[in-house]
C-alpha positions as CSV (number, residue, x, y, z in Angstrom):
1,M,0.0,0.0,0.0
2,D,1.4,3.4,-0.9
3,P,1.9,6.1,1.8
4,F,-0.7,8.5,0.4
5,V,-3.8,6.3,0.0
6,S,-5.2,6.8,3.5
7,L,-4.6,10.6,3.5
8,D,-7.3,13.0,2.7
9,A,-6.8,15.8,0.2
10,T,-6.0,18.4,2.9
11,A,-3.2,16.2,4.2
12,Q,-1.8,15.5,0.7
13,A,-1.8,19.2,0.0
14,E,0.1,19.9,3.2
15,L,2.8,17.4,2.2
16,V,3.3,19.3,-1.0
17,R,3.4,22.7,0.8
18,R,6.1,21.3,3.1
19,R,7.9,20.0,0.1
20,E,7.9,16.5,1.6
21,V,6.5,15.1,-1.7
22,T,6.1,16.5,-5.2
23,P,2.8,16.8,-7.1
24,L,4.1,14.2,-9.5
25,E,4.6,11.7,-6.7
26,L,0.9,12.1,-5.7
27,V,-0.3,11.9,-9.3
28,D,1.8,8.8,-10.1
29,A,0.6,7.0,-6.9
30,A,-3.1,7.8,-7.8
31,I,-2.6,6.6,-11.4
32,A,-1.2,3.4,-10.0
33,R,-4.3,2.9,-7.8
34,I,-6.6,3.6,-10.7
35,E,-4.8,1.1,-12.8
36,R,-5.0,-1.5,-10.0
37,H,-8.7,-1.2,-9.1
38,N,-10.5,0.3,-12.1
39,P,-10.6,-3.0,-14.0
40,K,-12.8,-4.4,-11.2
41,L,-14.8,-1.2,-10.4
42,N,-15.1,0.7,-13.8
43,A,-15.2,3.9,-11.9
44,V,-13.0,6.0,-14.2
45,V,-14.1,5.9,-17.8
46,H,-11.9,8.5,-19.5
47,T,-8.2,9.1,-18.5
48,Q,-5.8,11.9,-19.1
49,F,-2.7,10.5,-17.4
50,D,-0.1,12.1,-19.7
51,T,-1.7,15.5,-19.4
52,A,-1.9,15.1,-15.6
53,R,1.8,14.2,-15.4
54,L,2.7,17.2,-17.5
55,R,0.6,19.5,-15.3
56,A,2.1,18.0,-12.1
57,R,5.7,18.6,-13.4
58,G,4.8,22.2,-14.3
59,A,4.2,25.4,-12.3
60,L,0.9,24.7,-10.6
61,P,-1.2,27.5,-9.1
62,Q,-0.6,28.0,-5.4
63,G,-4.0,27.0,-4.1
64,P,-5.4,25.0,-1.2
65,F,-5.0,21.7,-3.1
66,T,-1.9,22.2,-5.1
67,G,-0.8,18.9,-6.6
68,V,-3.7,16.8,-5.3
69,P,-5.2,14.3,-7.8
70,F,-8.8,14.8,-8.7
71,L,-11.5,13.4,-11.0
72,L,-14.4,15.0,-12.8
73,K,-17.8,13.5,-13.4
74,D,-18.6,12.7,-17.0
75,L,-21.7,14.8,-16.9
76,L,-22.4,18.6,-16.9
77,T,-18.9,19.9,-16.2
78,A,-17.1,20.8,-19.4
79,Q,-13.3,20.4,-19.8
80,E,-11.8,21.7,-23.0
81,G,-10.6,18.9,-25.3
82,Y,-11.9,16.0,-23.3
83,P,-15.1,13.9,-23.8
84,L,-18.3,14.8,-22.0
85,T,-20.6,11.9,-22.9
86,G,-23.1,12.1,-20.0
87,G,-23.1,8.3,-20.2
88,S,-25.1,8.4,-23.5
89,R,-24.3,6.8,-26.8
90,F,-25.8,9.8,-28.5
91,A,-23.1,12.1,-26.9
92,K,-20.2,9.6,-27.1
93,D,-18.3,11.9,-29.6
94,F,-19.0,15.2,-27.9
95,V,-15.9,17.1,-26.9
96,P,-16.3,20.6,-25.4
97,D,-14.2,23.5,-26.7
98,H,-14.0,25.3,-23.3
99,D,-13.8,24.7,-19.5
100,S,-16.8,25.4,-17.4
101,E,-16.3,27.9,-14.6
102,L,-16.3,25.2,-12.0
103,V,-13.5,23.4,-13.7
104,K,-11.5,26.7,-14.0
105,R,-11.9,27.1,-10.2
106,H,-10.8,23.5,-9.6
107,L,-7.7,24.1,-11.6
108,R,-7.0,27.4,-9.9
109,A,-7.1,25.5,-6.6
110,G,-4.1,23.5,-7.8
111,L,-6.0,20.3,-8.5
112,V,-4.6,17.9,-11.1
113,V,-7.4,16.2,-13.1
114,L,-6.7,12.5,-13.9
115,G,-9.9,11.8,-15.8
116,K,-13.7,11.4,-15.8
117,T,-15.9,9.2,-13.7
118,N,-18.8,6.9,-14.6
119,T,-22.4,8.1,-14.7
120,P,-25.7,6.7,-15.8
121,E,-27.2,8.1,-19.0
122,F,-27.7,11.9,-18.4
123,G,-27.6,11.2,-14.6
124,L,-31.2,10.0,-14.6
125,L,-31.0,7.0,-12.2
126,P,-29.7,6.4,-8.7
127,T,-27.4,3.7,-10.0
128,T,-24.4,3.9,-12.4
129,E,-25.0,1.4,-15.2
130,S,-25.2,3.0,-18.7
131,K,-25.1,1.1,-21.9
132,L,-22.2,3.3,-23.1
133,L,-19.9,3.2,-20.1
134,G,-21.0,-0.1,-18.5
135,P,-21.8,-0.8,-14.8
136,C,-19.8,0.7,-12.0
137,R,-19.3,-1.5,-9.0
138,N,-19.3,-0.7,-5.3
139,P,-15.9,-1.1,-3.5
140,W,-17.7,-2.5,-0.4
141,N,-19.3,-5.3,-2.5
142,P,-18.7,-5.4,-6.3
143,E,-22.0,-7.1,-6.8
144,R,-23.7,-4.0,-5.5
145,S,-24.3,-0.6,-7.1
146,P,-22.3,2.4,-5.8
147,G,-25.5,4.5,-6.3
148,G,-25.9,7.3,-8.8
149,S,-25.6,9.4,-10.6
150,S,-22.2,10.2,-9.2
151,G,-21.5,6.5,-8.7
152,G,-18.2,6.5,-10.5
153,A,-16.9,9.4,-8.3
154,A,-18.0,7.7,-5.1
155,A,-16.5,4.3,-6.1
156,A,-13.2,6.0,-7.0
157,V,-13.0,7.9,-3.7
158,A,-14.1,5.0,-1.5
159,S,-11.6,2.6,-3.1
160,G,-8.8,5.1,-2.5
161,M,-8.1,6.0,-6.1
162,V,-8.3,9.7,-5.3
163,P,-9.1,11.5,-2.0
164,F,-12.1,13.3,-3.4
165,A,-13.9,13.8,-6.7
166,H,-16.3,16.1,-8.4
167,A,-20.0,15.2,-8.2
168,A,-23.4,16.7,-9.1
169,D,-26.8,16.4,-7.5
170,G,-30.2,16.9,-9.2
171,G,-32.3,14.6,-7.1
172,G,-29.8,13.1,-4.6
173,S,-26.9,12.3,-6.9
174,I,-24.2,13.3,-4.4
175,R,-26.0,12.1,-1.3
176,I,-27.1,8.7,-2.7
177,P,-23.6,7.5,-3.8
178,A,-22.1,8.9,-0.6
179,S,-24.6,6.8,1.4
180,S,-23.9,3.7,-0.7
181,C,-20.1,4.0,-0.5
182,G,-19.5,5.2,3.0
183,L,-18.5,8.8,2.2
184,F,-19.4,12.4,3.2
185,G,-21.5,14.1,0.5
186,L,-22.7,17.7,0.7
187,K,-25.1,19.2,-1.8
188,P,-24.6,22.9,-1.5
189,T,-27.2,25.6,-1.6
190,R,-28.6,26.6,-5.0
191,G,-26.3,29.2,-6.5
192,R,-23.4,28.5,-4.1
193,N,-21.2,27.0,-6.8
194,P,-21.1,28.4,-10.4
195,T,-23.0,26.6,-13.1
196,G,-21.9,28.7,-16.1
197,P,-21.6,29.0,-18.9
198,D,-23.6,25.9,-19.9
199,L,-26.0,24.7,-17.2
200,L,-29.2,26.7,-17.8
201,D,-32.6,26.6,-16.1
202,A,-33.6,23.4,-17.9
203,Y,-34.2,21.5,-14.6
204,H,-35.7,24.4,-12.6
205,W,-32.3,24.7,-11.0
206,L,-32.6,21.4,-9.3
207,V,-28.9,20.6,-9.9
208,A,-26.0,21.6,-7.7
209,E,-22.4,20.6,-8.1
210,H,-19.7,19.9,-5.5
211,A,-18.0,16.7,-4.5
212,V,-17.9,13.4,-2.6
213,T,-15.1,13.3,0.1
214,R,-13.8,11.0,2.8
215,S,-13.4,13.9,5.3
216,V,-15.6,16.8,6.3
217,R,-12.7,19.2,6.1
218,D,-12.0,18.4,2.5
219,S,-15.5,19.2,1.5
220,A,-15.4,22.5,3.4
221,A,-12.1,23.6,2.0
222,L,-13.1,22.7,-1.6
223,L,-16.3,24.6,-1.3
224,D,-14.2,27.6,-0.1
225,A,-12.2,27.3,-3.3
226,T,-15.1,27.1,-5.7
227,E,-18.1,28.9,-4.2
228,G,-19.4,32.2,-5.4
229,P,-21.4,33.4,-8.4
230,D,-20.0,33.5,-11.9
231,V,-20.7,36.3,-14.4
232,G,-24.4,36.4,-15.2
233,A,-25.5,34.0,-12.5
234,P,-29.3,34.0,-12.2
235,Y,-29.2,32.8,-8.6
236,I,-26.8,33.9,-5.9
237,A,-26.6,32.0,-2.6
238,P,-26.5,34.1,0.6
239,P,-22.9,35.1,1.4
240,K,-21.0,33.0,3.9
241,A,-20.0,34.6,7.2
242,R,-16.4,33.3,7.1
243,P,-14.5,30.4,5.3
244,Y,-16.1,27.1,5.7
245,A,-12.8,25.6,6.7
246,L,-13.1,27.5,9.9
247,E,-16.5,26.0,10.6
248,V,-14.9,22.5,10.8
249,G,-14.2,22.0,14.5
250,A,-16.2,25.1,15.6
251,P,-18.8,24.2,18.2
252,P,-22.3,23.9,16.6
253,G,-24.0,24.9,19.8
254,R,-27.2,23.1,21.0
255,L,-29.1,22.5,17.8
256,R,-32.8,22.0,17.5
257,I,-33.0,18.9,15.2
258,G,-36.2,17.8,13.7
259,L,-36.5,14.1,12.8
260,T,-38.9,12.7,10.2
261,L,-39.3,9.3,8.6
262,R,-42.3,10.1,6.5
263,N,-41.6,10.2,2.8
264,P,-43.8,11.6,0.1
265,V,-44.3,8.3,-1.8
266,D,-44.9,6.3,1.4
267,A,-42.2,3.9,0.4
268,P,-41.2,1.3,3.0
269,V,-37.9,1.9,4.8
270,H,-35.4,-0.9,5.3
271,P,-34.6,-1.7,9.0
272,E,-30.9,-0.8,8.6
273,C,-31.9,2.7,7.3
274,L,-34.2,3.1,10.3
275,S,-31.5,1.9,12.6
276,A,-29.1,4.4,11.2
277,V,-31.4,7.3,11.9
278,A,-32.3,6.0,15.4
279,A,-28.6,5.6,16.3
280,T,-27.8,9.0,15.0
281,A,-30.6,10.6,17.0
282,R,-29.2,9.0,20.2
283,L,-25.7,10.2,19.2
284,L,-27.0,13.7,18.7
285,E,-28.8,13.8,22.1
286,G,-25.6,12.5,23.7
287,L,-23.8,15.5,22.2
288,G,-26.3,17.9,23.8
289,H,-28.6,18.5,20.8
290,S,-32.4,18.5,21.1
291,V,-34.0,15.9,18.8
292,L,-37.8,16.0,18.3
293,E,-39.9,14.2,15.8
294,G,-41.7,16.5,13.4
295,S,-43.1,16.6,9.9
296,L,-42.1,18.1,6.6
297,E,-45.5,17.4,5.1
298,V,-47.1,20.2,3.2
299,P,-50.7,20.4,2.1
300,G,-50.9,19.1,-1.5
301,D,-47.5,17.4,-1.5
302,E,-49.0,14.2,-2.6
303,A,-48.7,15.6,-6.1
304,L,-45.1,16.7,-5.5
305,G,-43.6,13.7,-7.3
306,Q,-45.6,14.4,-10.4
307,H,-44.6,18.0,-10.5
308,F,-40.9,17.1,-9.9
309,M,-41.0,14.6,-12.8
310,T,-42.7,17.1,-15.1
311,V,-39.8,19.5,-14.6
312,W,-37.2,16.7,-14.7
313,A,-38.6,15.3,-17.9
314,A,-38.7,18.8,-19.5
315,G,-35.0,19.0,-18.7
316,V,-34.4,15.7,-20.5
317,V,-36.2,17.0,-23.5
318,Y,-34.1,20.2,-23.5
319,G,-30.9,18.2,-23.0
320,V,-31.5,15.7,-25.8
321,D,-32.8,18.5,-28.2
322,R,-29.7,20.6,-27.5
323,L,-27.4,17.6,-28.3
324,A,-29.4,17.0,-31.5
325,Q,-28.9,20.6,-32.5
326,H,-25.2,20.3,-31.8
327,A,-25.0,17.0,-33.8
328,G,-27.2,18.3,-36.6
329,R,-29.5,15.2,-36.4
330,E,-32.0,13.4,-34.1
331,P,-30.8,10.4,-32.0
332,S,-31.4,7.1,-33.6
333,P,-33.4,4.5,-31.7
334,E,-30.4,2.7,-30.3
335,E,-28.6,5.9,-29.2
336,L,-30.9,6.5,-26.3
337,E,-31.6,3.9,-23.6
338,P,-35.3,2.7,-23.4
339,F,-35.8,4.5,-20.1
340,T,-34.3,7.8,-21.4
341,R,-36.4,7.5,-24.6
342,A,-39.6,6.9,-22.6
343,L,-38.8,9.9,-20.2
344,Y,-38.0,12.1,-23.2
345,E,-41.4,11.2,-24.8
346,F,-43.2,11.7,-21.5
347,G,-41.6,15.2,-21.3
348,Q,-42.6,16.0,-24.9
349,G,-46.2,15.2,-24.0
350,Q,-46.5,17.4,-20.9
351,G,-47.0,20.8,-22.6
352,L,-46.1,24.3,-21.5
353,S,-49.0,24.7,-19.1
354,A,-48.1,21.6,-17.1
355,F,-44.5,22.7,-17.0
356,L,-45.3,26.2,-15.7
357,Q,-47.8,24.8,-13.2
358,A,-45.2,22.3,-11.9
359,Q,-42.7,25.1,-11.5
360,A,-45.2,27.2,-9.5
361,E,-46.1,24.2,-7.3
362,L,-42.4,23.5,-6.6
363,Q,-41.9,27.2,-5.6
364,R,-45.0,27.0,-3.3
365,Y,-43.6,23.9,-1.7
366,S,-40.2,25.6,-1.2
367,R,-41.8,28.5,0.6
368,A,-43.7,26.1,2.9
369,I,-40.6,24.1,3.7
370,A,-38.8,27.4,4.6
371,R,-41.3,27.8,7.4
372,R,-40.4,24.4,8.8
373,F,-37.1,25.9,9.8
374,E,-38.6,28.6,12.0
375,D,-38.3,26.4,15.1
376,V,-35.8,23.8,13.8
377,D,-32.1,24.4,12.8
378,V,-31.6,21.1,11.0
379,W,-33.7,18.2,9.8
380,L,-32.6,14.6,10.2
381,L,-34.0,11.9,7.9
382,P,-32.8,8.9,5.9
383,T,-30.7,9.4,2.8
384,V,-32.2,6.4,1.0
385,T,-34.7,3.6,1.9
386,E,-32.3,0.7,1.4
387,P,-28.7,-0.3,1.8
388,P,-26.7,-0.4,-1.5
389,T,-28.8,-2.2,-4.1
390,A,-27.8,-5.1,-6.4
391,L,-26.6,-4.2,-9.8
392,G,-29.5,-4.5,-12.3
393,T,-32.1,-3.3,-9.8
394,F,-33.1,-0.4,-12.0
395,D,-33.1,-2.2,-15.3
396,A,-36.0,-1.3,-17.6
397,P,-38.2,-4.2,-18.8
398,T,-38.8,-4.2,-22.5
399,D,-42.5,-3.8,-22.1
400,E,-42.3,-1.2,-19.2
401,P,-39.5,1.3,-20.0
402,L,-40.6,3.8,-17.3
403,A,-40.4,1.1,-14.5
404,P,-37.0,2.3,-13.3
405,L,-38.6,5.7,-12.5
406,F,-41.0,4.1,-9.9
407,R,-38.3,1.9,-8.5
408,A,-36.0,5.0,-8.1
409,A,-38.8,6.9,-6.4
410,A,-39.2,4.2,-3.8
411,F,-35.4,4.0,-3.2
412,T,-34.7,7.7,-2.9
413,P,-37.9,9.6,-1.8
414,Y,-36.0,11.7,0.8
415,C,-33.5,13.4,-1.5
416,P,-35.4,15.5,-4.0
417,L,-36.8,17.8,-1.3
418,A,-33.5,19.7,-1.0
419,N,-33.2,20.0,-4.8
420,I,-36.7,21.4,-5.1
421,T,-36.1,24.0,-2.3
422,G,-32.4,24.6,-3.0
423,N,-31.4,24.0,0.6
424,P,-28.0,22.5,1.5
425,A,-28.1,18.9,2.5
426,M,-25.6,16.2,3.4
427,S,-25.3,12.5,3.7
428,V,-23.0,11.4,6.6
429,P,-21.6,7.9,6.9
430,L,-22.5,6.9,10.4
431,H,-23.8,3.4,10.0
432,W,-22.9,0.0,8.5
433,S,-25.1,-3.0,8.2
434,P,-24.1,-6.4,9.6
435,E,-23.1,-7.4,6.1
436,G,-20.7,-4.5,6.0
437,L,-22.6,-2.2,3.7
438,P,-22.6,1.5,4.4
439,V,-25.8,3.4,5.2
440,G,-25.8,7.1,5.3
441,V,-28.0,9.5,7.2
442,Q,-29.2,12.8,5.8
443,F,-29.3,16.3,7.3
444,I,-31.0,19.3,5.6
445,G,-30.1,22.8,6.6
446,R,-31.6,26.2,6.2
447,F,-31.2,27.8,2.8
448,G,-27.7,29.3,2.6
449,D,-26.6,27.7,5.9
450,E,-23.8,25.2,5.0
451,A,-21.9,26.5,8.0
452,T,-24.2,24.8,10.5
453,L,-24.0,21.6,8.5
454,F,-20.2,21.6,8.4
455,R,-20.0,22.3,12.2
456,L,-22.4,19.5,12.9
457,A,-20.8,17.1,10.5
458,A,-17.3,17.7,12.0
459,Q,-18.7,17.1,15.5
460,L,-20.2,13.8,14.3
461,E,-17.0,12.8,12.5
462,S,-15.1,13.4,15.8
463,A,-17.6,11.6,18.0
464,H,-18.2,8.7,15.6
465,P,-15.2,8.5,13.2
466,W,-15.6,6.7,9.8
467,T,-12.4,7.2,7.9
468,H,-10.8,4.1,9.4
469,R,-13.3,1.9,7.7
470,R,-12.0,0.3,4.5
471,P,-14.0,-1.4,1.8
472,A,-13.1,-4.8,0.2
473,V,-11.5,-3.0,-2.7
474,F,-9.1,-0.3,-1.3
475,G,-5.5,0.9,-1.6
């Protein structure tokens, strides 16, 4: 085992600052780990090792993560000259001619990009098994899914390939794989990280980008390096009071924590997920917090799933049509997976009135949820309803191509709430099943209040450490 694999990104950057190691040594070690484990996991789907080595040998920016290896998700985030397939056969030849603003900030922080990570087609499912890129496997049990849609990122970090990796979350896609792979995953507030110049309002701003990490401090320091609006940003998150890195280790105070298990689709919750929440509630009370059962129900939220899917499907229509415009042709039948094709056709049939009504209902719901934080600082709830699922769980039957949609809704009914409202939310790895599978718990904070989440997460990390746990595939 190499000497860097157990170090988080902050520790690796400190070695470079003290000149105890060179960026090239960190990069070479990470490449060796990818080459060792990726044939089994299929987490990294595009590599740029030669470019990474050249960058590591050169004059890197002096940032918080100078010389630290990093991976980008093969979805949303453009990198000039490298594929951005979104896991789709229709986009397999798409190569952006520019860097997105978020990638520019990653590079200014001194990170060295080694490649792109696996994702389902257009990030639509909570697993990572596209026809183009193939199934990604969970390092804790390779017969299980790492979750999705940032499953490749989570598998790469959990297995030790890199200390952290870029991820994106439009309905839980940071928090779901974080739960499935035993990682910390924070979805930031809407508008906290830049989305320009490419990510438009196709999904009602459901999507937020950040990372999956092994430590809380890495997540906080990376958000410090990337947060803030880019030019022309339509949404701007409330400004932070001070660097998030300073929140890690700061006392959170005695928090009022609401606990809810009710989910909008009334899906059954696996006993291990219930145990994870119950044990976390006891841990929180032992740390001096007040935990009271409450409700996030809002009148009329029984139709919330329909409104969410109307907006989501409209985003799929926009995305596919935009690719078609770029390619100068429509996708052939075999270039879209059956589920994607069915969701695209569903979106086409919704109509402008239904889309506008759905947007209005999501905004109404967001205002109602904001009032649920008048007497509560943070809400505690499951991340997902099951431990990591078997590969193939979300396959689409030939005669029922939208079946994965309903299966996904039952697996992850708790995550879209924070995407609809734009609130920050995190999955924290505090529980493992008797079979050794990780089960995360979720916290949702007030809009703009990542600070409280980082303080609480760091307190939990200290009281109930998780970084010593190692999956079957590691190192």
